[in-house]
One Martini backbone bead per residue (centre of mass of N, CA, C, O) as a GRO file, in nm:
protein
  115
    1MET     BB    1  13.388  12.280  13.669
    2PHE     BB    2  13.123  12.372  13.799
    3PHE     BB    3  12.930  12.220  13.610
    4SER     BB    4  13.024  11.930  13.679
    5SER     BB    5  12.956  11.944  13.984
    6TYR     BB    6  12.662  12.009  13.945
    7LEU     BB    7  12.588  11.754  13.786
    8LYS     BB    8  12.677  11.552  13.994
    9ASN     BB    9  12.484  11.648  14.221
   10PHE     BB   10  12.227  11.604  14.063
   11PHE     BB   11  12.255  11.294  14.020
   12ILE     BB   12  12.274  11.218  14.316
   13SER     BB   13  12.000  11.336  14.394
   14LEU     BB   14  11.833  11.170  14.197
   15ILE     BB   15  11.907  10.892  14.310
   16PHE     BB   16  11.807  10.942  14.596
   17LEU     BB   17  11.511  10.996  14.523
   18CYS     BB   18  11.459  10.726  14.385
   19LEU     BB   19  11.514  10.557  14.637
   20MET     BB   20  11.301  10.674  14.819
   21PHE     BB   21  11.063  10.599  14.637
   22GLU     BB   22  11.121  10.300  14.617
   23PHE     BB   23  11.086  10.242  14.927
   24SER     BB   24  10.792  10.361  14.940
   25TRP     BB   25  10.703  10.125  14.722
   26ALA     BB   26  10.711   9.852  14.907
   27LYS     BB   27  10.418   9.743  14.863
   28ASP     BB   28  10.559   9.581  14.646
   29LEU     BB   29  10.555   9.269  14.688
   30ILE     BB   30  10.791   8.992  14.703
   31THR     BB   31  10.848   8.693  14.640
   32PRO     BB   32  11.102   8.477  14.645
   33ALA     BB   33  11.056   8.374  14.354
   34GLN     BB   34  11.037   8.651  14.220
   35GLY     BB   35  11.311   8.753  14.318
   36LYS     BB   36  11.481   8.540  14.175
   37ASN     BB   37  11.390   8.614  13.889
   38LEU     BB   38  11.478   8.911  13.896
   39ILE     BB   39  11.778   8.855  13.956
   40ASN     BB   40  11.833   8.687  13.705
   41SER     BB   41  11.755   8.908  13.498
   42LEU     BB   42  11.959   9.111  13.607
   43GLY     BB   43  12.208   8.936  13.544
   44GLU     BB   44  12.167   8.934  13.239
   45LYS     BB   45  12.184   9.241  13.202
   46LYS     BB   46  12.466   9.267  13.322
   47ASN     BB   47  12.613   9.090  13.116
   48SER     BB   48  12.538   9.265  12.867
   49PHE     BB   49  12.672   9.518  12.977
   50LEU     BB   50  12.962   9.399  12.994
   51ILE     BB   51  12.987   9.335  12.695
   52GLU     BB   52  12.953   9.627  12.600
   53ILE     BB   53  13.195   9.740  12.752
   54SER     BB   54  13.404   9.558  12.614
   55ARG     BB   55  13.352   9.666  12.329
   56LYS     BB   56  13.424   9.962  12.396
   57GLU     BB   57  13.711   9.904  12.488
   58ASP     BB   58  13.816   9.806  12.216
   59GLU     BB   59  13.761  10.075  12.072
   60CYS     BB   60  13.946  10.249  12.252
   61LEU     BB   61  14.216  10.086  12.198
   62LYS     BB   62  14.226  10.174  11.887
   63LEU     BB   63  14.302  10.433  11.980
   64PHE     BB   64  14.557  10.652  12.017
   65PHE     BB   65  14.376  10.834  12.217
   66SER     BB   66  14.234  10.661  12.503
   67GLY     BB   67  14.196  10.804  12.777
   68ASN     BB   68  13.911  10.938  12.766
   69CYS     BB   69  13.754  10.691  12.683
   70LEU     BB   70  13.831  10.515  12.931
   71GLU     BB   71  13.727  10.707  13.147
   72ASN     BB   72  13.429  10.708  13.054
   73LEU     BB   73  13.396  10.401  13.074
   74LEU     BB   74  13.447  10.376  13.377
   75ILE     BB   75  13.208  10.549  13.460
   76GLU     BB   76  12.990  10.378  13.321
   77HIS     BB   77  13.050  10.118  13.473
   78ASP     BB   78  13.013  10.213  13.766
   79LYS     BB   79  12.725  10.313  13.729
   80GLY     BB   80  12.598  10.047  13.634
   81ILE     BB   81  12.674   9.871  13.877
   82ARG     BB   82  12.530  10.043  14.086
   83GLU     BB   83  12.245  10.007  13.969
   84PHE     BB   84  12.232   9.699  13.997
   85GLU     BB   85  12.273   9.691  14.306
   86ILE     BB   86  12.029   9.859  14.381
   87LYS     BB   87  11.815   9.677  14.254
   88LYS     BB   88  11.883   9.429  14.420
   89GLN     BB   89  11.828   9.555  14.701
   90ILE     BB   90  11.531   9.618  14.648
   91ILE     BB   91  11.439   9.331  14.606
   92LEU     BB   92  11.536   9.217  14.878
   93LYS     BB   93  11.365   9.408  15.052
   94ARG     BB   94  11.085   9.315  14.949
   95VAL     BB   95  11.118   9.025  15.044
   96ARG     BB   96  11.159   9.087  15.345
   97ILE     BB   97  10.887   9.223  15.386
   98TYR     BB   98  10.715   8.985  15.307
   99GLU     BB   99  10.827   8.789  15.525
  100SER     BB  100  10.756   8.967  15.772
  101LYS     BB  101  10.450   8.968  15.724
  102LEU     BB  102  10.414   8.665  15.752
  103ARG     BB  103  10.518   8.640  16.041
  104LYS     BB  104  10.313   8.829  16.166
  105LYS     BB  105  10.062   8.667  16.090
  106ARG     BB  106  10.138   8.407  16.239
  107ARG     BB  107  10.151   8.531  16.519
  108GLU     BB  108   9.860   8.634  16.529
  109ASN     BB  109   9.730   8.354  16.486
  110LYS     BB  110   9.859   8.218  16.731
  111ILE     BB  111   9.734   8.406  16.942
  112LYS     BB  112   9.437   8.357  16.871
  113ASN     BB  113   9.445   8.037  16.910
  114SER     BB  114   9.541   8.047  17.223
  115ARG     BB  115   9.264   8.183  17.344
   0.00000   0.00000   0.00000
């Protein structure tokens, strides 16, 4: 029991660190068109992930004792969906940063031109 809680905390910490580094790398700005393309490709990957989960669920249901298999599959599903949502939010954040920098530039140019 201790080992599993240790592993769980390790993975949560690892995901947190990855997110922190991901947001600090937000210098990689994404235009809205690029963001839309990335989100579409992410959606395609998510759909293939869901198809794979569905296939695994069918395999689990064929087992006589399928409880453990279904429980592990549920954990895998939730983890995968969470990862897709995090990636989507990172893309959207990079697009917002790109747009905010554009607005800032326009304001600065407008102020320069008005003087």
